[in-house]
C-alpha positions, 0 to 999 in steps of 0.5 A: 389132579384138584378134581379127583381130589375133591371126587375123593373128599366128596366122596369121603364126607358121603361115606361119613354121613351114611355111617353116622346116619347108620350109627344113630339108627342103631342107638335109635333102635336099641333105646327102643328096645331098652325102653319097651323092656323097661316099660314092661319091667315097670309095669310087671311091679306095678301090678305087685305093688297094687295086689300088695296094696290090695291084700294089705288092705282086705288084712285091714291096714288102713288106707293112711297107714298104706299111704305112709308106708308106700308113700303114694297118696291115699286118692290113689290107693283109694283108686288102686284098691277098688 
């Protein structure tokens, strides 16, 4: 009887461990997909922001003004508009 109980408990433990691993793999895959989507969205908005900076600078808005508006450094803005 003790042997049967031990085998049963071992089987439950193994099944539980397997389920936990499967759950964590699922979580990992889902988070990777979400991070990829967020990076894609960030790139799109960064491109839009950079284009707006370039257009505003071409329209006569100074780098200093753009820096104040965007809270980006003037050095960074110079890199973007070049």
